[in-house]
N, C-alpha and C positions, 0 to 999 in steps of 0.2 A: 255455356259458361264454365270457366275454369274453376275447379273446386278450390276453396281457400287453402286446403292443405297443400295442394300442388303449388300455389303461389308462395306459401310460407317456406317451403323447403324443396330444394332440388336434391333428390336422393342420389348421391354419387355412388359409383361402384365401390365395393368394399376395399378397405386398405389391406395391404399385405400383412400377414401375421407378424412378420419381422418389424415392419414399421410400427405396428401397434405396440409391440414389445419395447422397442427403442423409445417411443414416445412416452410410454408408461414409466420407463426407467428415468427419463429426464424429469418428468413431473414428480416421480417418487423422490428423487434426490432433492428437488425443490421443496417438497413437503418436509423432508427431514431437516433441511437447512433452516426452514422457518421455525421449526418447533424444537430444535435440539437444545436450546437454552431454557425452555419452559416446561417441557413434557418429561414425564418419567419414561424409562425404557419401554414399558408396556404401551404407553401412549405413542411413542415413536413407531413401534411395530404396527400398532393399529392404524396410524396415519399413513404409513407407506403402503400397508396392505389395502386400506380403503382407497387410496389413490390408484393403485394398480387395478383393483376390481372395477373402479369407475371408468377407467380408460377402456377396459375390455367391454364393459356394458355399453358405453357410449358409442363404441364402434358399430354395434348392432342397432342400438336404439336410434341413432341418427338417421338410419335408412328406413325406419319404420314409419307408420302412419300416425304415430303419437305426436300430438301438437307440442311445439316448443314450450308453450305456456304451461302445459300439464307437467312437463319435465321440471320446469322451474318451481312449480307448486310442490311437486313431490320432493325436490331437493330441499325446499324450505321446511317442509314437514319433517324430513329426516334430520335436518339440523336442529329443529326444535326438540325432537325426541332425544337427540344426542345430549343436548344441554340439560333436559329434565332428568334423564336417567343418570347422567354423570353427577348432577347435583344430589340426586337421591342416594346414590352410592357413597358419595364423599361426605355429605352433610348430615344424612339421616342415620339414625341409630340402627336401623334394620340391616343396612349394608355392612356396617362394622360388626354386628353380631353374627351375621351369616358368613362373612369372608375374613373377618379380622380387619384391623385398621390398615395394615399394609396392603392386604389383598383388596380391600374396598377402594383404596386410592389407586392401585394399579388397574383394577377393573374399570373404575370410573374414567381414568385417563384413556384407557384403550377404547372404551365405547365412545367417549366424548370426541376425542380427536379422530378416531377411525370413522365414525359416522359423519362428522363434519367434513373431513377430507373427501369422503365418498360423495357427499352431497354437492360440495363446491366443484369438485373435479367433474362430476357427471354433468352439472349444468354448464360448466365452461366448455367441456369437450364436445357436448352435443351442439352447443351454440356455434362453436368455431367450425364444426364439420358442416353445418348447414349454411353458415354465413362466414365466409373467409375473413371478413374484416375483424371478427372477434379474435382471430389468431394473434392480433397485435397485443391484446390483453394477456393472452397466454404467454407470449414471448416476454412481456414486461414482468410477469410474475416469476418466470424462471430466472430472468436476469437479476431482478432485485433480490430474490431469495438467496442466490449464490453470492451476489455482491455484498449482501448484508453480513454474510459470514466473515468477509474480509474487511469490513468497515473499520473495526478497531485496529486491525493489523496495519492498515494503511497509515495510521498515526504513530507507528513505531512500536506499538504494543505487541511484540512478537510472542507474548504468552497468551494471546487471544486469537481465536476462540479457545477457551481452556480445554474443551473436550478434544480438540485436535492437537493443541500445543502439548498438553500433558502426554498424550500418546506418542507424539513425534519425538519429543526430547527423551522420553523413557526408552524408546527403541532406536535412538541414535540418528534421528532424521531432523532436518531443518524444516520447520513448518512453513517458512517463507517460500521455499521451493515447492512444497506440496500445494500451497495456495496458488502459486503460479500455474501449476498444472490443472488445478481446479478451474482457474480462469480459462485455460485452454479448453477444458472439458465443457465449460459454459458455452463457448463458441460452437462446439460440436452439438451440444444439446439444442441450441437455437436453430442450427441447420437442420437437425432431425425433426424439429417441430414444424418445419415448413415442407417436409418431404411429402410428395403426393404420389409415390409409387404404388402400384396396385399388384394384384395377385400375379404370380408367374414371373415376378421381377426380383426374386430374392438375390440373385447374383449381382444385379445392378444396384440394389440397396446396399449390399455389403461393400461394393466398390465405392459408392458414394460415401458411406460411413468411413472407410479407410482413407479416402482422399481428404475428407473433412478433418479427420483426426490428425493426419500428417500435416495438413496446412496449418491447423491450430498449433501443433507442436512447433513447427518451424516459425510461426509468427511469435510465439512466446519466447523461444530462444533468441530470435533475431532482435526483438525489442529489448530483451535483457542485455544482449551483447552490445547493441548500439547505444542504448540510453541508460544502461545500468539497471541493477535490481531496484525494486521499489524502496524508497527511503522516506523517513519522516518528513512531513511537509514543513517547509519553512514558515515561520510566523513573522510578524512584523518586528517583534523584539526590539533591541536597541542597536541594530546594525551589526551585531556580533557575528552573524553567519550570512552576511549578504555578499554583494559582488566583490570581486578581487580587483586590485589595482593593476593597471597595465604593466607589463614588464619594462623595467628600466625607469619606472616612475620615481623610485626612491621614496623619500619622505613625502607624505601628502601635503599639499598646500592647503592653507586655510580657506581658500576660496574655491575648493574643488567643486566640480559640477557633476551632474548625473548621479545615479543611484549609488554607484560604488564610491564616488567621491564623498557624498554626504555621509554614508555609513562609516567611512574611515575617518572623517575629519570632524564631525560634530554630532551631538546628541539632538534629536529632533524633539521639539515641544509639540505635542499633539493634544487636541481637545477630546479625542476619543481613542485612547490607546488600548485597543482590544484586538484579539486575534483568535480565529477559530482553532488554531493549532497550538494553543498555549501549553497543553499537556504533552505535546510530542517530545520524546527524549532527543537531545541533540548531542550529548557526550556522556562518557563514563569515565570517572576518575577512580583509580585504584591507589590507595594510600599504603605505602610499604612500611611506614613507621607509625607508632602510636603517638598521636598528637591531639591535644585538647586545646582549641583556640581560646584565647582569653575572653572574647566576647560571646562565645557559645555558637559562633557561626563560622563556616569555612568561606572565605572570600577568595575567589579565583580572578585575579586581575588579568585583563587582556590588553587594555589600552588606557591612555590618559589624555586629558584635555586641559591645557594650562595656558594657552594663548588667548587673550581677550581680543575679539575682532570688532568690538563696538556693539555687539548684540548678545553674544554668549561666549562661553569658553569652547575653543576648538583645538584640534591637534596642532601642535607647534610646527613651525616651518624652520626653526633654528636648530642647529646641530648640537648646541650645548644644553638643550633642555630635554628632560624626559629621556635620558639615555638608558634608563632601566627598562624601556619598552622596546620590544622587537617589532619591526614593521613588516616582517614576512617570516615564513617558516624557514629555518635553517636547513641546509643539506647535510650537515655534519654536526658533530658535537660543538656547541657554541656556548661560551661564557657570556653572560649579559653584563655590559658595563655598568658601573656604579650601583650594583646590587649590594645591599648592606651585608657586612661580614657576619658569618655565623660559625659557631663551633663551641667547644667546651669552654666554660667560664664566661661565655658571652650571653647577652640578653636574647639573642636569636639563635635558633637551632636549625640544622639542615634537615629538611623533610623530603624524602624521596617519594615520587608518585609517578604513575603512568596515566596518560590521557589518551583516550580513544574517541575520535570524533565520528559520530554517526552522520552529521551534516558538516560539510566543509565550511571552514570559517575564514575570515579575512586575515587573521593572524593568530599565533598560538596564545594560550593563556596558561597560567599556573597558579598554585596556591600562594596567595598573598604577594610575596616578593620573589618571583622566579630568579634564580641565579645561574642556572645552567640548563640547557635544553638539548636533548639528543634524539634525533629521529630513529625509529625502529620499524621493522617490517610489520605490516598489518596481519593479524591472524586470519582475517577474512576480508578480502578486498571488496566483496560484494556488500558488506555491511559497514565496515569502518573505513572512512575516507582517509584518515591519517591516524597514526599512533606515534606517540613520542614520550620519552621519559623526561621528567622535570625534577630538578633539585631546587627546592625553595629555601629561602632564608626566612623562617617564620618566627614571629614574635612569641616568646615563651614566658615572659614575665607578666605578672598582673598589671593591668592597665594603671592602677593607682600608683605604681612605682615610677611611672613616667612623669609624675609631678616633680617639678624642680629642674627638669631638663630644658635646654634652651635651643634656639634657632640662630645663634650668633653667626655660625659659619655660613648659613644661607643668606643672612642679611648682608654679609660682606662680599658675596659673590656677584658676578655680573648678571646672574639670573634673578637677582632680587627684584628688579623692576618688573620683569615678566611675571613672576609668581605673586606679585602683590597688586598688579593693575586690576582695576575694577571700573564699573560704569561711573560716569561723572554725575553722580546723584548723591547729594549730601545725606539723604535719608539712610543710606547704608551705614555710614559712619555714626550717625546719631543713634540708630537702633542698636548697633553693636556696642557702643559705649553704654547705652541704657541697660542692656542685658548684663554686661559685666558689672556695672555699678550696683545693680539691684540683686544680683545673685552671688557675687563673690566677696569674701572679706578683703580688706585692703591689701593684706600681705600676699594674696594670690592673684591680684588683678593684673599683674605683669607676667604671670606664669603662662607660657604658650599652651601647655596641655590643659591647664585649668580653664583657660578661656575657651578652648575648643569644646570641653565637656559642657561648659555653661551654655554656649551657643547651641550645641546639639540638643541639650535637654530642653532649652526654651522652645526651640522649633518643634520638638516632639510633643510638648504640652499644648502649644498654641496653634497647631496646624492639624489639618484633616487629610487623610489619605483617600484619593479617588483617582481612578484611571480616566474618569470623564471630567477633566478640568476644562476651564474656559480661559486660557491665557495665551494660546499660540498666536493669536492675531495682534498682540500688543507689540509696540516697538521694543520694549524690554520685558519679555515674558517673566523674568525673575522678579522684577519690581512689581509687576502686575499681580503676581502671586504673593509676594512677601508683604506688600503694603495694601493688599486687597483682601480677598476672602481666605487666603492661606489654605486653599484646597488644591491639591495636586498629587503627583506621584514622584518617584525617585529622582527624575531629572530636575524637577523643581526644587526638591529638598537639597540635592547635591549642589546646585548652583547657589541657592540661598546660603548654605553653610560656607561654601568657598568664598563668596563675596563678603560675608560678614567677618570671616577670618582675615581676609585681605584688608578689610577696612580697619582692622586692628594692627595692620602692618606685619601680619604673619604670612609666611610662604605657604600657599595652599593651591590645590588643583582638584580636578575631578577624575576619578578612575571609573572604569566600566568593566564589567565581566559578569560573573555569576556568583550567587550566594546560596548556601545551603545550610540548613539547621544541622547542628552537630548530631541531634537525635536521629536524623535520617540515616546516619551510618550504621546505627544499630550495633550488633555484635560483629559485623563483618568489616571489610576494608573497602567496600565499593560505595561510591556516591554517584547516583544517576542525576545528571543535570537536565532539566527540561527547559523548553522555550520560556516558560513563565518565570524561571529562576534568573533570567537576565536582569541586571541591576546596575545602578550607578550610585556612587558615594563620594564624599569629599575626603581629602587626605591632607594631613599637616606634616611638614618637614621638621624633624628634630635632629640635632647634632648627634651623630653616632648611631642613630636608629633608622635613618632613612625616612620613608613615607609611612605615616601612621594613619590607620583607618579612622575616620570620623563619620560614622553613619548615623543618620537621623532615624529614629524609630517613633513614628506618630502614634499617639495613644488612642486616637479615634480614626475610624475607617468607615467609609460609605460603601465599600465593596464587600462582597461575601468573603468569609474566611477561606484561606487557601486549603486545598485538598492535599493530603499527603501522597507521596509517590507510591506507586505499586512496588512493594518490596520484592515480590516474586519476579517482576520484570527487572528490577535492579540487580537481583542476584544472577539471573540468567545472562544479562548483558555483561556483568563482571566476569563470569566464567568464560563467556565468548571472547572477551577482550584479553583474557589470560591465555586463551587457546586451550581451555580445560575441556577434555573429552566428555566430562559429565554433562556439559551443556548441549551436547549434540555429537554427532558422528564427525570426528575431526579427521582430515586426511593424514596419511602417514608422513613421517619426517621427509622433507624434501619435496613433497607433492605440492602442486599449485592449489591455492585456496580461491583463485579467481574464477569468474565465469568463463566459459569458452571464448576464445578469440573469434573474430569474424571468419578467419580462414578455417578454424575448426568447425564452426557452424556450417559453412558452405560445404566442407568435406562430408560432414555427417548428413547434410541435406541431400548431397549427391548420392550417398550410399542408400539413404532411405528411398529416394526417387528410383534408383536402379532396382531396389528390392520390390517396390510397388510395380514397376514395369515388368519385372521377372514374373511376379504373380499373375499379372494380366496375360503374359505370354503363355503361362502354363494353362490358364483358363481357355485361351484360344486353342491350344493344342488339344485340350480335352474335348472341346466342342467339335473339333474336326474329326477326332478319332472315335467319338462316341457311337456313330452308326455301326462301327465294326463290332461292338460288344453289346449293343442294345438288343433287347428281346422283342418279341412280337408286339407287346403292348405299347412300346415307346419308340420303336425304330422309325415309324413314319414321321413322328414329330422331330426327333433329333436329326434324321437324315435331311428333312426339309430345312432345319435350322443350319446344318452344316453347309448346305448348298448356298443359303443366303449369305453365310459368312464368307465363303470363297468368292461369291459375286461382289460382295462389298469390298474385298481386297483390290479388285480391279476397277473400283469406282462405280459399280452398278448396285444401287440400293433402292429399296422401296420408299417412296416419298410419303410424308405424313398425310394421312387421310386416304391414301391410295389403297384400294382393295387388293387382296392377294391375287385374285384372278386377273385384275387389270394389270398388275405388275408382271404376271407371267406372260400376258399378251405382249406387253411392251418389251420384255426381255427375250421373246421368242426368236428374233433374228440372230441373237448372239448365243442363246442357251435354250434350244428347243426342248430339251429334257425337263426343263423347269415346269412346264405346263402339266404333264402327267404326274410329276412329283407333287405339285400343288394339289391336284385332285386327290391323290392318295392321302395327303396330310389332312385335307378338309374332310374327307370321308371318315377318317379315323376320329377326328375331332368331333364330328356330329353323330358318332355312334353307328355308322353304317356296318352291316354285317359282311358286305362284299369288299374286302380289303385286298390291296395289291400284295403279292407274296413278299416276304422279307428280302429274299435275294434280289427280286426285281426292284424293290425300293432302294436298296443299296446301289444297284447298278445305275438307276436313274440319277442318284446323287453324284456318283462319280462322273457320269456323263455330263451333268450340268457344269461340274468343275472344268472338265477338259474342254468343253465347248466354249466356255467363257474365256479360258486362258488362250484358246486358239485365236481369238479375235482381239486380244490385248497385246500391247508391246511388251517386250521382255523386261524392260526397266520398271514398268508399272507392276508386273507380276512380282518382281524381286522386292520392290518397296512395300507392296501390299503384304507379302508373306512376312517381311521383317517387322512390320508395324504391329506392336502388341495390342493396340487399341482398335484395330480395324473392325473387330466383331461388334463393337458398340454401335456401329452404323446400321447393322442388320436389324430388320423389323419383321 
């Protein structure tokens, strides 16, 4: 009967010390990554030390007769002791009295995390050594721990993880590139975790390690070169950063199809407008002038929707409408037609800003009413997709001063019909008249801006904000919202305000872009725009003032309050957009900021491959020449190894599972000297006292070479000698 212990575990031969060290390093890095945000420095040291000790102990314990259940119980006991002792030191008065508060916390962390790491690693390593299927768990832990370090960074938060980002920026490095190499290191760690090399294979382990590291580095550089550096993930948004129109398409049509067409031409009504990447930064705006917006918010207009298509407002197909909107990024300095005038003595002032896009957009945007856009070089092409300067004509007068202004010029223009068309539903007119009659005094009921304020205020008081509205399936989603539960988000409010203004005969449209609270600017000049800052609002046309923002602010909301942006991230992105060396190590003037081209990657890969092959060839030369300098204790082994290497050059290698004696018999017709050389090697390996003389052993090795070469064609000898990897075939 087979003993249970024999069934439970096949005791493999011992791992090479180098493999144990590399595997311990991989698991130690994983432990550090898992605890770096929660443990004190002493706890990190304890965790890494406990992991390394457990890997070393498991290497011996896995081959012992100790049952696996006993190992698990011991690990559980150690974990319980770690929690109890750590709690006693941190929560108890005795630990603080003995070591002080700081010392007790450090000691508690070191013991708690050190013993826990030792217990978990010991159980995991012992189990994976006896049952190879458990290695999958080990691989998952290593991968997830290192991937978790980069989780926040993938959403564009390049100041996370803070322990790495702070160190990187302080020392002039880009943490994004460091994390890319950590990803490549993860690949190497996973390869190392699967290695099964045994004793006496140190050179082969190092070769595998070097090959894995080289392949990981080439993979990282190749992926970045072909697909670009990691960028913030796109959210659903309002179509502001979606697909681009095809070249030559010109102005989009109202009936555009496909994702790009929808994003350019219309705002989508959705019943569940949520996205996992809402906090991802999409752009950075640097204001070069002091400007305080009248409404307390910075509005960055990108596009407009003014043409009614029988269902909603979409992008116009006419050339005489919305001429203040650019449909594509200009290639040079471009003045925007029909932008309102700005300057000294006017109600609008020129505001200069720089926009750096982290995610490519369908068209440019600028503060309120862009008047001129000039493209400029990106300070970092791996991070900023586009950078351009914008001169905006921003309203600088108080909003109440717009009372008494008119829209007579717009009413007399051919665009009047387009800007006042609305659904054929009398309820819009009835509600608009009711709002005006109930909220405005008679002398203000014909004032355009007073009507806009009245409609906007009424919608704010009588509507509820929610991203989970239920109006998308209606024939007229705006009517379903306005004359229904009045629960929706910015697209519903913008349409409702625009239709009610049009019902009063006022020229109105919808604009879309981003909005940011003035307080987010703080004391600096940078405003970071996130995916969640995408917004739509109504606009009213006034003579001499252009399009005036009419944004509805609901007083009630079913959604949780917005979280403020990360000021540290905003500052870093602003410095990077300026090319400020304080944000990181910037290239010297004239140097390229881009990632290497494919040609450069291939050239560097070729150099790295040649270097690796050169190292392999040096190893080969050393193995051939070693018998000449080896002493009596090792000459039999290295001479036999050198003979095997030369035989492998001409295609004669020992097969897997073939004994050394059997191989010597098989090779005897071509290399008779191999048989006595094999006997000398085995005698030395088994500790025989009767060993062949050193000179005789060297002569037998040279004889085996010359005999094998005498039976091989010259071209095979030449190719075998030039091949730097031929020695890998010898066994």
